[in-house]
C-alpha positions in Angstrom: 109.1 119.3 104.9 109.2 121.6 101.8 106.7 120.9 99.2 108.6 119.7 95.5 106.8 119.6 92.4 108.8 116.2 91.9 106.8 114.8 94.4 103.8 112.5 93.3 101.3 113.6 96.1 102.4 117.3 96.5 99.4 118.8 98.9 97.3 115.7 98.1 95.1 115.2 101.6 95.5 111.1 102.1 93.8 108.9 104.8 95.4 105.6 105.6 93.4 102.8 107.5 95.8 100.2 109.4 98.4 102.8 109.2 100.2 101.5 112.3 102.2 98.4 110.9 102.7 96.5 107.8 101.4 97.6 104.5 99.3 100.6 106.0 102.6 101.6 108.1 104.7 101.3 104.6 102.1 102.8 102.0 102.2 106.0 105.0 105.8 106.4 104.8 106.2 106.4 101.0 103.0 108.8 100.8 105.0 111.1 103.1 108.1 111.0 101.1 106.0 112.2 98.3 104.5 114.9 99.6 101.0 113.7 100.9 99.3 115.5 103.9 98.2 112.2 105.9 95.7 111.1 108.3 96.7 108.1 109.7 94.3 105.5 111.3 94.7 102.8 113.5 93.6 101.3 116.7 96.6 101.6 118.6 97.8 105.3 119.7 101.4 104.5 120.5 101.9 102.5 117.3 100.5 105.1 115.7 103.2 107.6 117.3 105.6 105.3 116.1 105.1 105.7 113.0 104.5 109.7 113.2 108.0 109.7 114.6 109.6 107.8 111.1 107.2 110.5 109.5 108.6 114.2 111.3 112.2 112.1 110.4 111.3 112.3 107.1 110.0 116.0 107.1 106.7 115.6 107.0 103.4 115.6 109.3 100.6 113.3 110.0 97.4 113.7 111.9 97.3 110.6 114.1 93.6 109.2 114.8 93.5 106.3 117.2 90.3 104.7 115.9 88.1 101.6 116.0 86.6 101.5 112.5 83.8 98.8 113.7 82.0 101.8 115.7 80.3 103.6 112.5 80.0 106.9 114.7 83.3 107.3 114.8 83.5 107.0 111.1 81.0 109.8 110.8 83.1 111.7 112.7 86.1 111.4 110.8 84.7 112.5 108.0 83.0 115.6 109.5 86.7 116.5 110.9 88.1 116.2 107.4 85.2 118.2 106.0 86.2 120.9 108.7 89.9 121.2 108.5 90.7 120.4 104.5 86.9 120.2 102.7 88.0 117.7 100.9 89.8 114.4 100.7 91.8 113.3 97.6 92.9 109.8 98.4 91.2 107.1 100.7 93.7 103.6 101.5 91.3 101.6 103.3 93.7 98.9 104.7 92.7 97.7 107.8 91.8 93.9 107.9 91.5 91.2 110.5 92.5 87.5 109.6 90.3 86.2 112.0 90.0 82.3 112.4 91.3 79.7 110.1 88.9 76.6 110.1 86.1 75.6 108.6 83.2 77.6 108.0 80.7 75.6 110.0 83.3 75.5 113.0 83.8 79.4 113.1 82.2 81.3 116.3 79.5 83.7 115.3 81.6 86.2 117.1 84.6 85.8 115.3 82.7 86.1 111.9 80.7 89.1 112.9 84.1 90.7 113.6 85.9 89.7 110.9 82.9 91.2 108.5 82.5 94.3 110.5 86.2 95.0 110.1 87.1 93.9 106.6 83.6 94.6 104.8 81.3 96.9 106.7 83.7 99.2 108.2 84.9 99.9 104.4 81.0 101.0 103.4 81.2 102.8 106.3 83.8 105.3 105.0 82.1 105.1 101.7 79.2 106.7 103.2 81.2 109.2 105.3 83.9 109.9 102.8 82.2 110.0 99.6 81.5 113.8 99.4 84.6 114.9 100.9 86.3 112.3 97.8 83.8 113.7 95.1 84.9 117.6 96.4 88.8 116.7 95.1 89.7 117.2 91.8 90.7 113.6 91.5 89.5 111.6 94.2 91.1 108.0 94.4 90.2 104.7 96.8 92.3 101.9 97.1 90.9 99.1 98.5 93.2 96.3 99.7 92.1 92.7 98.9 93.9 89.1 98.8 94.0 86.5 96.6 91.5 84.2 98.6 88.8 86.7 97.5 87.6 83.9 95.2 87.2 81.3 97.9 89.9 79.0 99.6 89.4 76.4 102.3 89.6 77.2 106.0 89.9 80.8 105.1 86.6 81.2 106.4 85.0 84.9 107.1 88.5 86.3 105.6 87.7 85.2 102.1 84.3 85.9 102.1 84.9 89.1 103.4 87.7 90.1 100.9 85.2 88.9 97.9 82.2 90.9 99.3 84.6 93.7 99.4 85.6 93.3 95.8 82.3 93.6 95.0 81.5 96.8 97.2 84.8 98.2 95.8 83.6 97.5 91.8 80.0 98.9 92.9 81.5 101.7 94.1 83.7 102.2 90.9 80.6 102.1 88.5 78.9 104.6 90.5 81.2 107.0 90.5 82.9 106.6 87.0 81.5 109.9 85.5 83.1 111.6 88.2 86.9 112.5 88.8 86.8 109.7 91.6 88.6 106.8 90.9 88.1 103.3 92.7 90.7 100.2 92.5 91.4 97.3 94.8 94.9 95.9 95.0 96.1 92.3 95.6 99.5 92.6 97.3 100.2 89.2 96.9 102.3 87.0 99.4 103.6 90.1 101.6 105.8 89.9 104.5 103.5 90.8 107.5 102.3 90.0 111.1 99.0 88.9 109.2 101.3 86.6 107.0 103.0 85.1 109.5 99.7 84.0 111.6 98.4 82.5 108.2 101.7 80.6 107.6 103.5 80.4 110.8 105.7 77.5 109.5 107.0 80.3 106.3 110.1 81.5 106.5 109.4 85.4 106.2 112.2 85.9 104.2 110.9 84.1 101.2 108.2 86.4 100.6 108.2 90.3 99.5 108.8 92.9 102.4 105.7 95.4 102.6 107.5 98.4 101.4 107.8 96.5 98.1 104.0 97.0 97.5 103.8 100.5 97.6 104.8 101.6 94.3 101.3 100.1 93.4 99.3 102.0 95.6 101.5 105.4 94.4 100.6 104.7 91.2 96.4 104.3 91.9 96.7 106.9 94.1 98.1 109.9 91.9 95.8 112.4 90.0 97.1 110.9 86.8 95.6 107.8 87.5 92.5 106.7 84.9 92.3 103.1 86.1 88.6 102.5 87.4 87.1 99.1 89.3 89.9 97.5 88.2 92.2 94.6 90.6 95.8 95.2 90.7 98.4 92.8 91.8 101.3 94.3 93.6 
């Protein structure tokens, strides 16, 4: 894709986790249209390749990273590879997440709890740990975490609600630590959005009654551009 000064992310290096479907996929496609150099992370190689096909149709390119983000060593290798190729990271969209079991806290199997916390919280801390030097090397590093309206606590949302509340604290803490640098860290609550996770949580809901995932990409773009000065905020899409 020929880079145009009219593209909001022209030449910016952007990593998106959970990029194979839902919100992550739509953000990747939007960023491709805006000129970003993309690094797409998800568990499924075939699903990533499907997104890559769409990105190529737009005339853009992406680096695909099939990865299990519960493996901290894998995250560290991602950081090392980005350093070797680009020496910096301009945008991190930490979107990957799992719902887990919707049941009373006292009934959640420990393995389920551990997995949800590992994906939704610990993996995001490991991303900070691995990518912080690269974000600081950017002239305008931008970090976007994806939370939920249940982050304040909601019955039967279990480990998911707890993980999102903790994720917001993680993000605000990181935002406070980088406030004197060019890095900006914010949180998006996408609200009711037509995704596979939403369908799992609300199986009786008509998906046509909630907005499509593409509708939230304006909010992600606004927080990803170099001109964004918000820091430590929760933005509702």
